N, C-alpha and C positions, 0 to 999 in steps of 0.2 A: 528340342524346340529350347531357346534361351527365354530366362525368365523376366518378363516384364520389370524396367529399372523403376526405380521412385518416381515420382513427378518431381520437377526441382522446386528446392527450398522445403524438403520434407524428411520427415524419420521414419524409421520403420520400427519394430516392436523395444522397447526398454526395459533390459533386464537387469537385472541388480544384485549382486554380491558384496561379502566382507571381503574390505579391501584390509582394515587392521582390525587390531582388537578394539577398535573406538572409530570407527571410522567403517561408512559403506561404502560403497562404489556404486553409481549406473551409468550404463552405456547405450548406445544406439548405433545405426547407420543411418549416416545423413548424406542427401545428397544436395554437393553445394552449386549454387548462379553458375561455375564453370563445368557443370556436367558430373564431375568426377564425385564418387560416392567416399565417406569418409569415415573415421569412426570417433566417435566424441563421446567425452564423456565428464560426470561431476562428480563430487563427493560431497559427503554429512554425515552427523552424528549417527542417523538413521537409515533406512532403507526408503522411507517416503521423503525426510530431508533432501536425501541423496538424488532421486527421483524428481525432487520438484525444483532443485538445483540446475536438473540438469535440463528440465523443459523451458526453465526462463533463459538459460545459456543457448537452447538450439531458436528459441522466440526471436531472440536479439541475431544470432546467428545469418536469418531470413532475410534480415535487410542487409544491403552490400555492404562490404568494406569501403563505401565513398560514401555510400546515403549520409544525408544530413538531418537526416530525420526519418521516424517509424511510427506506427501506427499507436505505437503506445503515446507518441508527444502528443499534448496539448496542442489547440487551435493556433495559442498566443506564439508556441516555439515556430511554429511553419510561418506567422507570421512576421518573425526578426529575417526569418530567408526572404520571406516575401520583398520586406520592405530594402532589404540588400540588393536584391536585383534589380528592384523597380528604381534606385538610384545609378545603375549603373546602364538601366536602358537608353535608349535614345526618345523615349516619350516626352514631349515639353516640359520644365520645368512645370508649369502652372498644375498638369495632370497629376504630375507627381506629387505635388503638396496635395492637390484633393483626394488624393488614393490613399494618401497618409494619412491625412487628415480621417478621412471616413473608417479604416483601421483604428486609429485611438479614441473617437469617438463613440462610435458605432459595434463593429465588430469586437473587439476584447472585451469589452464591458458587457457586450449580450454574448456573446459564445465562446469565449478566449478560453473557458477552462475545460471546454469540451477535448475529448481526447480525437484526434484524427480518424484512428480505427472506427469511433464508434456516433462517427457524425452522419445521419442517414438524409435522405433528403427531405423528410421529414421535420427535421433537426431544422434547416438550415428553411423552410417552407416558413416556422414556428417563426425562426429568426426577424426574415422578413416582412412577414406581417405585424410581429412588433415595431418595427422601424418606419412602414408605412405610417401606422397610427402614431407615431410618434413627430416622424420628419418629413411622411410625405413620400411620394410615388418616388420622384424625382432620384433621393436619398437612396430611395430602397434599391432602385435599378442602380446607382453608384456601389455601394455593398455587396451588392450581386453579380457585378460585374469583376470585383477586386475578389468577393472570395470564388469566383471562376478560376481567374486567373493563380488563385494562393494553392487550389486542390491540385491545378496541372502541375505544379510544384509537387504534390504529393506521390501523384500521379507518376511521375520519373522516378525517382524514389522509389515505389513502390511501395511505399504506404498504403494506398489504396488500390482499389480494383475498378471503381468507377467513379465519376463527378459525381459529388449527391447535387449540384447546381444543377444538373440539364433536366429540366423536364420541367422546373420551377416556373410559373407563373406568377410573375412581376407585373402589378397593372399601372398602367400609364396615364399622365398627367392629362386632361384634356386639355388642349391648344384653345387657348383663343381665338376667333376670329382676325386677320391682321386688320388693324385700324391706323390709318394714314393721315397725316395734315393731305390736305389739298391745297392749291397756292395762295389762295386766296386766304384760309386760317394760316399759312406760314407766314404771310405780308402782316396780318392780322397781330400774330402771336411776337412777332418781329419788332412790332410800335412796340406795344407794349412791353415785351424785354427792357427795350431801350430806356422808357421810359423808369422802369425800375430800378436800372442799373445808375442812373443818373440821382436815385433818390440816395436817400444816407439813414445809416443807424447807428445809435447814438453815437452821433458825431464823427462816425467812419463814413470812408466812402466805400462803397457796395465796389463787387469786381466788375470792370470793363468789358471782359473776356467771353460774357457768356455768349450775347450776339453774336461774335466772329466765330466762335464755337461754333455753335448751331450752325452760320451760312455754310461752312465748310462741311459740315456733317450731312446735313442736305444735300449739298450739292453734291459730294462727290461719294455719299455711299460707305464711307469707311467707319470702323469702328474707334469707340473712343480711345482705344490703346493703341490702334492705328496710327489717331491721328498727332498723340501727345508723342510716338516715337520719331515723326516726321524732324528730319533737317532740312536745311534751307537747303544740302546740296541734293535732297530727295526729287525740288521743287527746280522745274525747268517752267521757269515763266517767259523763256528767249524762245521758246521751241514753236512751232504752229502746225496744229492746237499746242497751249499750253499742258506741262502734266506736272503728274505727283506718280513718283515711283514709291509703290509700298511692298515693303520686305522686310518689319520688322517691327515690334507690338511689344507694349510695357505689360509686363508681368510683377506680380506681388511675391516676392519671393516668403521662404517659411520662415526670416527673421523676421516678418511685418513690412519689411520696407518696398518698394517698387526697382525698376530695373528696366532695361531695355533688350530686351529677349532678340538674337539675331534672326529671327525667323518669324512669320504670320503665326497666325493660329493652327493653318492646316499648307499643305503646298498648294492648292487654291488659293491662298490668298497673295502670294506672288502679281502683280499685274500691274501695270500702269493705267491711269487713268487721270482723263483729259478735265480740264475744269474750262469755266466761258469763262468771256470778256471780264465781265462783273468783277467774279473773285479773282481770278489775274492782278486784277488795278489796284484790289481791296488787299489782295498779299504783297505787291508793288511797296503799297504805305505802310505795311507792318514791316516790312522789312528796313523799308528808312529809319521808321523811329526805334526800331532794335539796334541799328549801329548806330545811332545819336545817344542813343539808353546810354548809361553810365554804370544803370546794372549789368552785370557779369552774365556771360551769357556763352558757358566755356564749351556747350558742346551741340552749339550752333541749331538750337533748338525750335522750329515755329514758334510752338506754343509752350515754353518753360512754365517750372514754374516760377512764384514772384520772387524764388532766392536764386533763382538760374537753372535749378536742376530740373530731373526729370519729373514730371508730373503728376500728381497717383491721381486717376482716373474715379477711383470711388470719392477722394474729398471732392473733385468736381462734380462729382454727380450727387453729392448731400447738398449743394451750394445749388444746384440748377432746381432739385425738386423743393428747395426753400422758394426759389424764384418760377417756379411752376403754380406753385399753390396758389403765390399771392397776386397773380397775374391772371387766375384762372383758363388755365390750362393744366390743372392736375395730370390728366391722364397721358400726358406727352412727358416721355422718357429720352433719352440719347439713342434708343433703338427703334422709336417712333420715327426719328429725324431715317436712318437706315430705310426701314419701312414706306414711307412717301419717296424717298428714291428709287426704290426697286420698281414702285408702284406705278410710276409716272413712265420712266424708261419700258416697263415690261409694257404697257398700253401703247407707247410710242413705236418701240422699236424691237416688240419683242422679249418673251421672256431669259431668253438665251444672253441677251446683253443686259438685261437684269442682274443676271447669276453670274456672271463676270464681273461686273462694276461691283456685288455686294462680295466677291473672291470665295461663292460657293461651289460642289464640288458639283451638286446634282439640281438643275432645274424645278425637279418637283419638290426639291426644297425650299426654293426660292419661291416657287406658287402657294405653299402652303402656310406657311410663316412669315412672307412679309409681303405677300401684291393682294392689297384691299380689292374686294369683291365689286363687284360694279354695284353702285346703288341706284342705278336708274336705268330704265331700257335704252338698248345700243340701236341707236337709226338705223337700219338697217334695206330702209325701204326701196332703194335706188338699186340693192339685188334683187330684193324677192319681186320686185316688178318684174320677173322674166316670168315668172309664172301666172301673169298676169293676159288672160283670153285676151281682153279687148285689145291688147298690145303687142299680137302676133304669136301670142302662147300656144300647146295644143288645141287651144277650146276655139280657139278666132276661125272667122268665115272663110269655108276652103282651105281647114286647118284638119286634120284627122286625129281625133284624140278622143278623153274621155268628157263625156259632156254630162254640165248637174243641172 
């Protein structure tokens, strides 16, 4: 009966003997990952030194020859491999920047010096709890996702046997119930916003764009980035009905600027959105003004910046927050307009239509985060009258049924 071979990546008994008058030799049989058993040796000035040198050599050999990392490497070494793979991936540029920021801002300072082989679920859990306390659950969840991807790389290189992020419980932020503008509130907001725009501050006129941006956002349900990426080629005002083709968005680059990404936030963001006659007429007037304006608009954008370049949603958002505070609608953000659009469509045409309009992949997400709950009782009397015995229900005269 043949002897059972050594397990892959392990070695047998280490033997030492004198190699020369001044050196010792340590030898052992090692079974490589190709299944072949080979004799490995190392030397040192003493038997103990030779044994120690051989053990180090064998441990290094446990990692495949083409592996970039091993269990003795630190997490900061693993992060370099992860960031390189991240840049080569097909993830959106905004996602790449977000994940890279999480690595540099939180992961490296927190556990960058921990060795891969000594990273346990307890170590990860302690780190995640610290991030929750310092930056909140949302940031902690991002760090958890990044760490999970990093340790998957370590698994591929046999630097780990299990992913230490598995089983870690990361608390979720409690999502506030959606609050949307109703038509009456929007018309009041719009009137006050136009009055605010016509005012001046330190002799300078304010932006005249905000009420037009609000009109488009609440009517189409677009994200701000999608709106500022729209060119006039995406707007078909002569169609019946007029439509807007959403297929791009504005993103912030790693250098701090903004650019137009040739695809929206997700694959469900590709969509055609119809626009009502009043907005179509407003856009026609806007297009005519731009055509006659001397200010350049080389990208032919519907909402370019004041210098004719791509508009930064963050900068516009800062102006909006100032205006919203001044006119008494501080709770309204650009996202509130999307919620108002989704709420009105969901209540009249159904949640599936609202999800398509918003570019969502799941109707449940639209219902949970965008559609405001009814604040008043729904008038269901016409339907529930069928249960009235006096009107021919089961308990009416001549009918058989439950009598109360």
